[in-house]
BAFI-3210 file (N, C-alpha, C; in Angstrom, 3 decimals, decimal comma, padded with zeros to 6 digits):
// residues 271
n [1|2|3|4|5|6|7|8|9|10|11|12|13|14|15|16|17|18|19|20|21|22|23|24|25|26|27|28|29|30|31|32|33|34|35|36|37|38|39|40|41|42|43|44|45|46|47|48|49|50|51|52|53|54|55|56|57|58|59|60|61|62|63|64|65|66|67|68|69|70|71|72|73|74|75|76|77|78|79|80|81|82|83|84|85|86|87|88|89|90|91|92|93|94|95|96|97|98|99|100|101|102|103|104|105|106|107|108|109|110|111|112|113|114|115|116|117|118|119|120|121|122|123|124|125|126|127|128|129|130|131|132|133|134|135|136|137|138|139|140|141|142|143|144|145|146|147|148|149|150|151|152|153|154|155|156|157|158|159|160|161|162|163|164|165|166|167|168|169|170|171|172|173|174|175|176|177|178|179|180|181|182|183|184|185|186|187|188|189|190|191|192|193|194|195|196|197|198|199|200|201|202|203|204|205|206|207|208|209|210|211|212|213|214|215|216|217|218|219|220|221|222|223|224|225|226|227|228|229|230|231|232|233|234|235|236|237|238|239|240|241|242|243|244|245|246|247|248|249|250|251|252|253|254|255|256|257|258|259|260|261|262|263|264|265|266|267|268|269|270|271]
n.u [017,010|014,468|014,351|012,912|009,812|010,416|013,085|013,376|012,602|014,261|016,656|016,026|015,562|017,938|019,459|018,387|016,338|013,195|010,526|009,559|006,334|004,429|000,955|-000,807|-003,649|-004,377|-004,762|-005,682|-004,696|-005,200|-003,719|-001,352|-000,267|-000,164|001,952|003,790|003,868|004,832|006,918|008,447|008,020|009,714|011,831|012,552|013,408|011,614|010,659|008,573|005,676|002,295|-000,605|-003,749|-006,511|-009,383|-012,110|-015,851|-017,252|-015,748|-013,912|-013,246|-011,707|-010,811|-012,534|-010,603|-009,582|-011,229|-012,486|-010,267|-010,816|-013,290|-012,720|-011,006|-012,779|-014,724|-013,543|-013,704|-011,775|-010,705|-009,783|-007,956|-006,260|-005,005|-003,447|-001,992|-000,537|001,224|002,580|004,171|006,247|007,648|010,274|011,871|012,970|011,067|009,810|008,931|005,480|002,193|-000,793|-003,853|-007,113|-010,354|-012,123|-014,333|-013,571|-011,555|-013,106|-014,924|-013,149|-011,984|-010,347|-007,767|-007,266|-006,990|-004,745|-002,948|-002,930|-001,753|001,126|002,023|002,247|003,863|003,139|003,707|002,501|-000,916|-003,464|-006,527|-009,172|-011,962|-011,890|-013,458|-013,834|-013,987|-012,749|-010,400|-008,399|-008,320|-007,753|-005,278|-003,545|-003,708|-002,277|000,105|000,851|001,266|003,415|002,927|002,240|-000,088|-001,045|-002,391|-004,974|-005,047|-007,003|-007,463|-009,992|-010,299|-010,874|-008,655|-008,246|-009,258|-007,406|-005,105|-006,129|-006,231|-003,665|-002,531|-003,214|-001,565|000,947|004,061|004,057|002,107|-000,767|-001,246|-003,472|-003,880|-005,805|-009,137|-011,652|-011,831|-009,296|-007,072|-005,586|-003,882|-003,514|-001,393|000,154|-001,143|-001,450|-002,490|-002,073|000,574|000,771|-000,476|001,066|003,260|002,362|001,381|003,932|005,040|003,329|003,857|006,306|006,497|006,737|005,801|003,558|002,614|-000,434|-002,851|-003,671|-001,277|000,931|003,118|006,451|007,117|005,275|006,482|008,753|007,723|007,182|009,219|011,388|009,070|007,503|007,696|007,709|005,700|003,000|001,689|-000,913|-003,482|-002,011|-000,212|-001,973|-003,432|-001,614|-001,852|-004,430|-003,842|-003,124|-003,754|-005,620|-005,402|-003,505|000,405|001,471|003,867|004,382|003,708|005,444|007,957|006,958|006,129|008,027|009,812|008,249|008,107|010,619|011,353|009,525|010,752|013,227|012,994|011,839|014,177|015,947|018,326|017,417]
n.v [005,272|004,811|004,990|007,600|008,122|009,511|009,357|006,466|005,948|007,917|006,591|004,265|004,852|006,071|003,960|002,456|000,989|-000,475|000,146|-002,437|-003,025|-004,499|-005,464|-005,548|-006,931|-005,562|-006,920|-009,956|-013,274|-012,234|-010,010|-010,849|-012,516|-010,200|-008,674|-010,667|-011,038|-008,550|-008,105|-010,215|-009,398|-007,141|-008,209|-009,513|-007,683|-005,815|-002,554|-000,785|-000,712|-001,585|-001,279|-002,502|-000,901|-002,495|-002,386|-002,279|-001,804|-001,837|000,007|-000,929|-003,074|-006,377|-009,825|-011,239|-009,540|-008,403|-010,631|-010,868|-008,701|-009,167|-011,574|-010,325|-008,289|-009,901|-010,545|-008,826|-006,620|-003,465|-000,101|001,357|-000,767|-001,561|000,875|000,470|-001,856|-001,440|000,936|-000,427|-001,331|000,273|000,643|-001,375|-000,976|-000,965|-000,937|002,105|002,600|002,501|003,425|001,987|003,229|003,791|006,856|007,087|006,095|007,867|010,193|009,663|009,322|011,808|014,119|015,574|014,102|011,573|011,590|012,439|010,025|008,351|009,658|008,662|006,337|005,549|005,543|006,405|007,448|007,970|006,336|006,855|005,572|006,042|009,127|011,974|014,249|016,888|017,032|016,544|018,576|019,663|017,782|016,802|019,219|019,054|016,681|017,135|018,918|017,453|015,901|013,740|011,919|011,693|009,552|009,369|007,627|006,943|005,983|003,716|004,723|007,524|010,707|012,635|015,589|015,465|013,986|015,455|017,560|015,998|015,366|017,389|017,426|015,308|013,266|012,051|009,421|008,457|006,418|004,139|002,861|-000,440|-001,769|-001,391|-001,690|-004,175|-005,000|-007,785|-010,945|-010,907|-011,932|-010,816|-007,264|-004,561|-003,100|-000,487|000,632|001,130|003,125|004,960|005,401|006,679|009,218|010,122|010,317|012,405|014,289|014,336|014,896|013,108|009,473|006,969|004,155|001,051|-001,005|-003,224|-006,375|-006,929|-009,685|-011,517|-012,058|-011,913|-009,561|-007,364|-006,650|-005,212|-002,579|-001,553|001,336|002,884|002,667|003,379|001,648|-001,146|-003,225|-005,467|-007,062|-009,198|-011,451|-011,584|-011,627|-014,160|-015,662|-014,837|-015,917|-018,740|-018,695|-019,405|-018,418|-019,288|-020,410|-020,812|-018,090|-019,220|-021,584|-020,471|-018,580|-018,843|-019,739|-016,871|-015,394|-016,235|-015,412|-012,816|-012,388|-013,071|-011,206|-008,935|-009,251|-009,210|-006,586|-004,924|-005,512|-003,932|-001,157]
n.w [012,686|010,216|006,430|004,883|002,702|000,390|000,567|000,108|-002,753|-003,708|-003,634|-005,082|-007,638|-008,306|-008,567|-010,551|-010,097|-009,039|-006,748|-004,169|-003,101|-000,632|000,044|002,998|005,334|008,456|011,406|010,235|010,455|013,098|015,525|016,357|014,032|012,460|013,486|013,011|010,482|009,222|010,389|008,946|006,154|006,252|006,862|004,413|002,614|001,734|000,134|000,980|003,045|002,536|004,706|005,371|006,614|008,141|006,700|006,424|004,215|001,854|-000,678|-003,736|-003,446|-004,102|-004,205|-002,410|-000,569|000,408|001,721|003,551|005,524|006,531|007,953|009,910|011,019|011,854|014,495|015,881|015,448|016,200|015,385|017,234|018,056|016,144|015,755|018,007|017,818|015,445|016,450|018,475|017,051|016,173|016,604|015,298|012,946|010,444|006,983|005,366|006,186|004,863|005,222|004,289|004,418|004,983|004,236|005,938|008,300|009,302|009,432|011,287|013,633|013,504|011,973|012,660|015,005|014,143|012,265|013,876|015,700|013,478|013,159|015,786|015,626|014,196|011,036|007,406|005,593|003,889|002,103|000,711|-000,283|-000,903|-000,481|-000,565|-003,518|-002,846|-000,205|-000,594|-001,074|001,412|003,272|002,430|002,799|005,620|006,009|004,927|006,950|009,028|008,285|006,869|004,277|001,129|-000,603|-003,671|-005,822|-009,119|-011,652|-014,824|-015,781|-015,327|-015,962|-018,081|-017,433|-014,748|-013,422|-013,455|-011,518|-009,293|-008,777|-007,598|-005,164|-004,130|-002,576|-001,819|-003,384|-006,872|-006,754|-009,345|-010,621|-012,037|-013,873|-014,758|-012,466|-009,529|-007,085|-007,536|-008,774|-012,133|-015,412|-017,456|-018,137|-019,239|-022,559|-022,285|-019,984|-019,692|-021,556|-020,109|-018,275|-019,321|-020,110|-017,689|-016,587|-017,529|-016,429|-014,001|-011,417|-009,313|-007,820|-009,630|-008,866|-009,335|-008,957|-008,348|-009,418|-009,856|-009,257|-010,168|-011,001|-013,556|-014,226|-013,754|-015,357|-017,936|-017,094|-016,285|-016,317|-016,885|-014,461|-010,927|-009,050|-007,939|-006,458|-004,710|-004,011|-003,066|-003,716|-001,754|000,669|000,422|001,747|004,103|004,541|004,951|007,559|011,090|013,619|015,903|016,066|016,082|013,746|012,561|010,816|008,226|007,281|006,333|003,585|002,976|003,297|001,147|-000,887|-000,961|-001,185|-003,803|-005,281|-004,454|-005,590|-008,073|-008,413|-008,437|-010,065|-012,187|-014,186]
ca.u [015,676|013,651|014,146|011,315|009,349|011,133|014,450|013,557|012,339|015,322|017,653|016,119|015,759|019,513|019,897|017,483|015,644|011,680|010,053|008,445|005,280|003,360|-000,289|-001,460|-004,355|-004,028|-005,592|-006,125|-005,884|-005,133|-002,575|-000,068|-000,083|000,233|003,266|004,972|004,008|005,439|008,708|008,842|008,561|010,667|013,373|012,406|013,802|010,530|010,776|007,355|004,702|000,946|-001,535|-005,114|-007,412|-010,401|-013,626|-017,000|-017,205|-014,529|-014,108|-012,236|-011,042|-011,687|-012,697|-009,746|-008,763|-012,346|-012,654|-009,621|-011,280|-014,117|-012,186|-010,618|-013,846|-015,374|-012,912|-013,778|-010,602|-010,388|-008,653|-007,103|-005,370|-004,191|-002,284|-000,912|000,227|002,225|003,452|004,792|007,028|008,402|011,983|011,949|013,210|010,548|009,950|007,688|004,298|001,369|-002,431|-004,927|-008,008|-011,038|-012,382|-015,049|-013,049|-010,954|-014,183|-015,448|-012,049|-011,788|-009,136|-006,606|-006,839|-006,620|-003,221|-001,742|-002,640|-000,594|002,112|002,453|002,180|004,841|002,515|004,529|001,513|-002,188|-004,194|-007,687|-009,473|-013,490|-011,666|-014,586|-012,964|-014,224|-012,206|-008,995|-007,668|-008,054|-007,025|-003,806|-002,815|-003,641|-001,570|001,430|001,233|001,679|004,388|002,424|002,202|-001,381|-001,022|-004,120|-005,141|-005,580|-007,612|-007,668|-010,795|-009,800|-010,411|-007,081|-008,199|-009,623|-006,186|-004,388|-006,592|-005,966|-002,089|-002,080|-003,422|-000,955|002,223|004,738|003,753|001,071|-001,100|-001,780|-004,393|-003,606|-006,867|-010,181|-012,251|-011,237|-008,041|-006,770|-004,505|-004,250|-002,518|-000,567|000,440|-002,282|-001,014|-003,235|-001,560|001,972|000,398|-001,160|002,501|004,139|001,406|001,624|005,256|004,767|002,484|004,157|007,628|006,241|007,060|004,484|003,758|001,436|-001,125|-004,127|-003,549|000,255|001,285|004,296|007,825|007,278|004,535|007,513|009,760|007,181|007,066|010,648|011,800|008,085|006,880|008,776|007,296|004,803|002,214|000,844|-002,204|-004,151|-001,332|000,293|-003,311|-003,742|-000,773|-002,677|-005,709|-003,542|-002,705|-005,180|-005,611|-005,820|-002,192|001,329|001,721|005,227|004,490|003,339|006,381|008,983|006,980|005,740|009,383|010,266|007,537|008,507|011,945|011,337|009,265|011,678|014,303|012,448|011,705|015,507|016,763|018,409|016,613]
ca.v [005,315|004,499|006,023|008,307|007,519|009,973|008,681|005,411|006,350|008,617|005,575|003,017|005,730|006,285|002,815|002,267|-000,028|-000,188|-000,478|-003,484|-002,933|-005,654|-005,153|-006,948|-006,637|-005,444|-008,005|-010,841|-013,376|-011,752|-009,044|-011,392|-012,652|-008,748|-008,249|-011,649|-010,720|-007,146|-008,591|-011,299|-008,547|-006,290|-009,118|-009,841|-006,548|-005,024|-001,461|-000,128|-001,972|-000,947|-001,879|-002,149|-000,679|-003,332|-001,493|-003,073|-001,646|-001,345|000,388|-001,065|-004,337|-007,599|-011,052|-011,839|-008,821|-008,084|-011,897|-010,781|-007,616|-009,699|-012,114|-009,526|-007,542|-010,640|-011,016|-007,765|-005,783|-002,069|000,545|001,247|-001,938|-001,408|001,796|-000,031|-002,742|-000,427|001,662|-001,329|-002,096|001,476|000,616|-002,631|-000,440|-001,356|-000,190|003,290|002,158|003,212|003,098|002,287|003,173|004,744|008,252|007,130|005,825|009,093|011,086|009,242|009,638|013,356|014,132|015,665|012,982|010,145|011,838|012,330|008,613|008,144|009,945|008,142|004,850|005,465|005,482|007,477|008,079|007,323|006,196|007,041|005,303|006,957|010,390|012,707|015,193|018,387|016,992|016,021|019,445|019,894|016,730|017,122|020,177|018,617|015,519|018,046|019,824|016,550|015,399|012,785|011,639|011,597|009,047|009,647|006,751|007,049|004,757|003,858|005,429|008,894|011,835|013,638|016,939|015,074|013,476|016,865|018,272|014,815|015,259|018,519|017,020|013,852|013,545|010,671|008,969|008,093|005,044|004,112|001,491|-000,950|-002,109|-001,052|-002,841|-004,458|-005,787|-009,263|-011,146|-010,682|-012,548|-009,871|-006,130|-004,040|-001,964|000,807|000,967|001,627|004,194|005,949|005,805|007,717|010,373|010,701|010,658|013,860|015,275|014,703|014,080|012,054|008,342|005,989|002,619|000,170|-001,728|-003,712|-007,510|-006,954|-010,626|-012,559|-011,409|-011,336|-008,571|-006,202|-006,372|-004,449|-001,593|-001,154|002,727|003,742|003,226|003,231|000,764|-002,123|-003,083|-006,467|-007,344|-010,243|-012,837|-011,628|-012,101|-015,603|-016,524|-014,468|-017,010|-019,946|-018,510|-019,809|-017,270|-020,166|-021,257|-019,546|-017,992|-019,158|-022,421|-019,989|-017,270|-019,259|-019,340|-015,594|-014,794|-016,677|-014,792|-011,416|-011,893|-013,147|-010,208|-007,741|-009,280|-008,730|-005,072|-004,256|-005,786|-002,675|-001,187]
ca.w [012,002|008,937|005,631|004,704|001,438|-000,460|000,348|-000,474|-004,141|-004,429|-003,830|-005,613|-008,771|-008,507|-008,949|-011,639|-009,712|-008,990|-005,379|-004,032|-001,760|-000,513|001,054|004,010|006,159|009,941|012,282|009,535|011,584|014,540|015,546|016,464|012,882|011,832|014,209|012,549|009,223|009,071|010,702|007,608|005,279|006,346|006,862|003,165|001,918|000,730|000,504|002,038|003,307|002,684|005,538|005,085|008,038|007,596|006,799|006,194|002,689|001,146|-002,321|-005,029|-003,245|-005,109|-003,066|-001,578|000,344|001,227|002,636|004,882|006,045|007,254|008,919|011,000|011,704|013,023|015,640|016,717|015,514|016,134|014,974|018,065|018,360|014,501|016,051|019,223|017,370|014,529|017,542|019,258|016,328|015,669|017,039|014,893|011,633|009,400|005,814|005,670|006,365|004,084|005,630|003,195|005,495|004,424|004,905|006,771|009,378|009,635|009,704|012,715|014,682|013,695|011,054|013,234|016,043|013,406|011,969|015,065|016,005|012,533|013,409|016,783|015,132|012,893|009,709|006,952|004,642|003,477|000,631|001,053|-001,723|-000,437|-000,175|-001,607|-004,306|-002,300|000,867|-000,966|-000,536|002,748|004,032|001,729|003,739|007,059|005,983|005,061|008,263|009,860|007,995|006,580|002,590|001,081|-001,868|-004,241|-006,778|-010,324|-012,433|-016,205|-016,530|-014,984|-017,067|-017,613|-016,835|-013,537|-013,066|-012,989|-010,293|-008,093|-008,379|-006,755|-003,549|-003,915|-002,276|-001,561|-004,930|-006,987|-006,708|-010,338|-011,170|-013,601|-014,365|-014,465|-011,321|-008,431|-007,329|-007,805|-009,505|-013,563|-016,312|-017,944|-017,998|-020,453|-023,011|-022,120|-018,427|-020,051|-022,293|-018,937|-017,298|-020,018|-020,057|-016,330|-016,360|-018,346|-016,026|-012,177|-010,990|-008,321|-008,325|-010,041|-008,414|-010,063|-008,370|-008,884|-010,766|-010,024|-008,562|-010,470|-011,216|-015,006|-014,226|-013,334|-016,252|-018,617|-016,261|-015,990|-016,960|-016,891|-013,266|-010,041|-007,995|-007,785|-005,077|-004,553|-002,447|-003,127|-003,711|-000,261|001,825|000,322|002,828|005,548|004,338|005,276|008,946|011,874|014,770|016,937|016,297|015,326|012,026|012,100|009,814|007,008|007,185|005,135|002,083|002,691|002,932|-000,273|-002,391|-000,974|-001,809|-005,441|-005,954|-004,312|-006,479|-009,809|-008,521|-007,936|-011,194|-012,556|-015,582]
c.u [015,451|014,003|012,797|010,962|010,111|012,607|014,443|013,467|013,844|016,629|017,255|016,144|017,289|020,036|019,164|016,967|014,042|011,922|009,196|007,654|004,431|002,298|-000,580|-002,250|-004,156|-005,305|-006,268|-004,851|-006,336|-003,779|-001,246|000,370|000,343|001,445|004,408|004,858|004,538|006,703|009,256|008,905|009,570|011,973|013,680|013,292|012,845|010,996|009,738|006,335|003,175|-000,002|-002,595|-005,726|-008,670|-011,536|-014,766|-017,491|-016,507|-014,601|-012,745|-011,604|-011,446|-011,885|-011,781|-009,209|-010,444|-012,829|-011,548|-010,100|-012,522|-013,881|-011,841|-011,797|-014,688|-014,776|-012,784|-012,711|-011,096|-009,480|-007,788|-005,958|-004,524|-002,714|-001,406|000,033|001,521|003,208|004,450|006,162|008,188|009,962|012,213|012,609|012,613|010,441|009,022|006,579|003,036|000,141|-003,161|-006,155|-009,004|-011,595|-013,469|-014,620|-012,223|-011,770|-014,771|-014,724|-011,709|-010,281|-007,806|-006,330|-006,426|-005,285|-002,734|-001,777|-001,435|000,234|002,713|002,692|003,228|004,684|003,582|003,240|000,229|-002,512|-005,698|-008,733|-011,144|-013,167|-012,418|-013,653|-012,978|-013,334|-010,628|-008,132|-007,134|-007,125|-005,476|-003,093|-002,768|-002,206|000,112|002,118|001,492|002,794|004,283|002,342|000,437|-001,302|-002,328|-003,944|-005,366|-005,894|-007,744|-008,357|-010,951|-009,554|-009,127|-007,383|-008,441|-008,022|-005,030|-004,761|-006,155|-004,343|-001,763|-002,473|-002,773|000,457|003,047|005,075|002,499|000,644|-001,697|-002,176|-004,106|-004,833|-008,197|-010,860|-011,672|-009,857|-008,349|-005,922|-004,844|-002,959|-001,412|-000,818|-000,462|-001,342|-001,425|-002,474|-000,297|001,764|000,232|000,359|003,500|003,350|001,776|003,195|005,963|004,301|003,161|005,739|007,542|006,358|005,683|004,594|002,434|000,769|-002,342|-003,858|-001,965|000,467|002,603|005,349|007,715|006,310|005,391|008,026|008,845|007,145|008,215|010,756|010,157|007,593|008,113|008,592|006,391|004,067|001,637|000,090|-002,722|-003,133|-000,567|-001,049|-003,561|-002,455|-001,247|-004,052|-005,453|-003,098|-004,172|-004,625|-005,597|-004,301|-001,130|001,545|002,897|005,414|004,442|004,702|007,357|008,591|006,569|007,208|009,986|009,645|007,709|009,528|011,930|010,660|010,084|013,072|014,208|012,517|013,045|016,513|016,945|017,825|017,371]
c.v [005,180|005,288|006,403|007,451|008,075|009,761|007,304|005,253|006,868|007,784|004,713|003,848|005,959|004,977|001,822|001,190|000,308|-000,600|-001,466|-003,167|-003,632|-004,967|-006,217|-006,108|-006,526|-006,586|-009,279|-011,729|-012,836|-010,672|-009,571|-012,066|-011,503|-008,689|-009,223|-011,389|-009,437|-007,197|-009,612|-010,417|-007,689|-007,053|-009,704|-008,683|-005,630|-003,600|-000,451|-001,178|-001,220|-001,858|-001,425|-002,208|-001,726|-002,713|-002,438|-003,110|-000,849|-001,040|-000,150|-002,263|-005,495|-008,632|-011,508|-010,971|-008,240|-009,067|-011,452|-009,696|-008,105|-010,532|-011,427|-008,641|-008,738|-010,998|-009,642|-006,725|-004,283|-001,212|000,994|000,449|-002,052|-000,488|001,124|-001,186|-001,914|000,209|000,664|-001,793|-000,946|001,392|-000,441|-002,187|-000,982|-000,323|001,094|002,220|003,079|002,684|003,369|002,290|004,231|005,983|008,216|006,704|007,245|010,106|010,776|009,595|011,182|013,161|014,405|014,801|011,693|010,518|011,848|010,873|007,803|008,470|008,888|006,915|004,491|005,066|006,672|008,008|007,375|007,266|006,172|006,827|005,923|008,252|011,441|013,988|016,367|018,160|016,985|016,911|019,640|018,887|016,650|017,955|019,433|017,535|016,209|018,282|018,463|015,836|013,859|013,030|011,528|011,131|009,082|008,391|007,446|005,877|004,976|004,928|006,807|009,885|012,401|014,769|016,838|014,858|014,547|017,469|017,140|015,242|016,535|018,364|015,746|014,324|012,236|009,876|008,666|006,899|005,032|002,467|000,839|-001,449|-001,386|-002,162|-003,030|-005,137|-007,060|-009,529|-011,227|-011,478|-012,127|-008,250|-005,502|-003,000|-000,461|001,629|001,777|002,600|005,511|006,404|006,797|008,740|010,942|010,938|012,284|014,883|015,632|014,131|013,128|010,610|007,681|004,517|002,224|-000,644|-002,544|-005,079|-007,730|-008,488|-011,632|-011,639|-010,785|-010,081|-007,088|-005,904|-005,227|-002,710|-000,927|000,122|003,726|004,003|003,111|002,491|-000,231|-002,695|-004,313|-006,866|-008,515|-011,265|-012,781|-012,164|-013,270|-016,089|-016,219|-015,418|-018,403|-020,004|-018,976|-018,698|-018,064|-021,029|-020,060|-019,271|-018,515|-020,355|-021,673|-018,793|-017,787|-018,988|-018,068|-014,836|-015,068|-015,979|-013,456|-011,474|-012,072|-011,692|-008,893|-007,850|-008,691|-007,198|-004,538|-004,895|-004,619|-002,999|-000,764]
c.w [010,547|007,876|005,332|003,042|000,513|-000,870|000,251|-002,172|-004,555|-004,448|-004,843|-007,294|-008,937|-008,955|-009,903|-011,365|-009,325|-007,482|-005,153|-002,988|-001,865|000,408|001,850|004,819|007,442|010,520|011,201|009,772|012,466|014,647|015,793|015,073|012,227|012,298|013,033|010,845|008,729|009,468|009,443|006,619|005,119|006,391|005,536|002,178|001,458|001,155|001,117|002,115|003,492|003,724|005,378|006,586|007,649|008,135|006,097|004,746|002,013|-000,372|-002,882|-004,814|-003,649|-003,574|-001,946|-000,268|000,968|002,300|003,791|005,629|006,978|008,370|010,215|011,976|012,169|014,219|016,460|016,818|015,686|016,118|016,180|018,330|017,186|015,031|017,131|018,836|016,346|015,566|018,186|018,197|015,729|015,827|016,076|013,329|010,423|008,349|006,123|005,471|005,870|004,460|004,511|004,001|004,513|005,133|006,013|008,359|010,204|010,094|010,897|013,651|014,784|012,780|012,021|014,598|015,294|013,018|012,889|015,563|014,887|012,773|014,595|016,573|014,264|011,192|008,962|005,904|004,736|002,036|001,305|-000,026|-001,907|-000,318|-001,148|-002,115|-003,329|-000,728|000,617|-000,370|000,693|003,528|003,392|002,497|005,110|007,068|005,915|006,304|009,338|009,592|007,273|004,670|002,446|-000,743|-002,448|-005,481|-008,190|-011,261|-013,959|-016,747|-015,877|-015,904|-016,966|-017,071|-015,194|-012,531|-012,591|-011,735|-009,044|-008,022|-007,788|-005,391|-003,394|-003,365|-001,509|-002,679|-005,299|-007,272|-008,319|-010,416|-012,091|-014,450|-014,278|-013,506|-010,230|-008,207|-007,094|-008,627|-011,103|-014,302|-016,970|-017,416|-019,240|-020,971|-022,580|-020,608|-019,020|-020,953|-021,301|-018,323|-018,426|-020,044|-018,402|-015,738|-016,715|-017,308|-014,288|-012,005|-009,781|-008,700|-008,793|-009,705|-008,841|-009,156|-008,800|-010,113|-010,867|-009,072|-008,842|-010,971|-012,868|-015,165|-014,203|-014,663|-017,518|-018,067|-015,845|-017,020|-017,387|-015,468|-012,293|-008,832|-008,335|-006,653|-005,455|-003,408|-002,315|-002,896|-002,434|001,130|001,403|001,190|003,845|005,558|005,121|007,131|009,524|013,018|015,879|017,182|015,669|013,939|011,459|010,845|008,057|006,440|006,273|003,766|001,925|002,266|001,624|-001,126|-002,405|-001,518|-003,188|-006,087|-005,820|-005,507|-007,785|-009,431|-008,670|-009,181|-011,898|-014,191|-016,585]
res [m|s|k|s|i|a|e|i|f|d|h|l|r|a|a|r|q|l|a|f|m|p|f|m|t|a|g|d|p|d|l|n|a|t|r|a|t|l|l|a|l|a|d|s|g|v|d|l|i|e|v|g|f|p|y|s|d|p|i|a|d|g|p|v|i|q|a|s|y|t|r|a|l|d|r|q|l|r|v|t|q|i|f|d|t|l|g|d|l|k|s|n|g|l|p|p|l|i|a|m|v|s|y|a|i|i|f|r|w|g|v|d|h|f|l|a|k|c|v|d|a|g|i|a|g|l|i|v|p|d|l|p|g|a|e|a|a|d|l|f|q|q|t|q|a|k|g|l|s|l|v|q|l|i|a|p|t|t|p|r|e|r|v|k|q|i|l|q|a|c|s|g|f|v|y|v|i|a|v|a|g|t|t|g|e|r|e|q|v|a|e|a|l|l|e|q|l|r|w|l|r|e|e|t|g|l|p|l|v|v|g|f|g|i|s|r|p|e|h|v|e|p|l|r|g|l|a|d|g|v|i|v|g|s|a|i|v|r|y|l|e|k|m|d|a|a|q|s|p|e|p|i|l|p|d|l|r|e|y|a|k|l|m|t|s|a|a|h|q|p|g]
***
């Protein structure tokens, strides 16, 4: 059985290592590539995998990830197909899967039905970027009841009193947004992020995982001792761009594995 989110972070904390969590878009360029990518990332030793559920009006995603969502939706991808694909891989020992999914999708399915499908598909937690504040407490209770984590996003611009409220409806880990704006690769880690991590460490015992703009091994080192993990999105999705739905994804997988291993190794350097 795969480790839980808590077990992953407990193990890494004891070893003074950070978690590496790549993001990938489900169905880009097709579901065969999704299966191959998930298995390749797991084979590379990543600690968790964030799986984006394509949505026509994504929140906070930059142009690279937006384009990947469009490619998947243009091929008539359905949420049911994502669940089926993930469910088929449950016995393959994947690391914990975290679904990045719009609340509009959850609401359309019905919360109980959607969460039950997540459990069946082997999903460990959800990130819901457009979750209305008034719905957060209810969704938090419902995910807890199903044994799922509800990961909350904290932006640099979020007022600290609001952060304290958000943390009350958060489990699994806290997704700390590195920069104001949309996802995408950046040149360096901002000092303001480091200060925010220091403050958050005083406010919660949950793991702090940094995303938005992380793409290089050198981005990891400044976070050591402050964060518990890093998320890479756009840099991973660029490998999916090179895959052709009409052909096998195999030619791209060696480069993807090499990059994932490089980032995993950087994260796992003892601090």
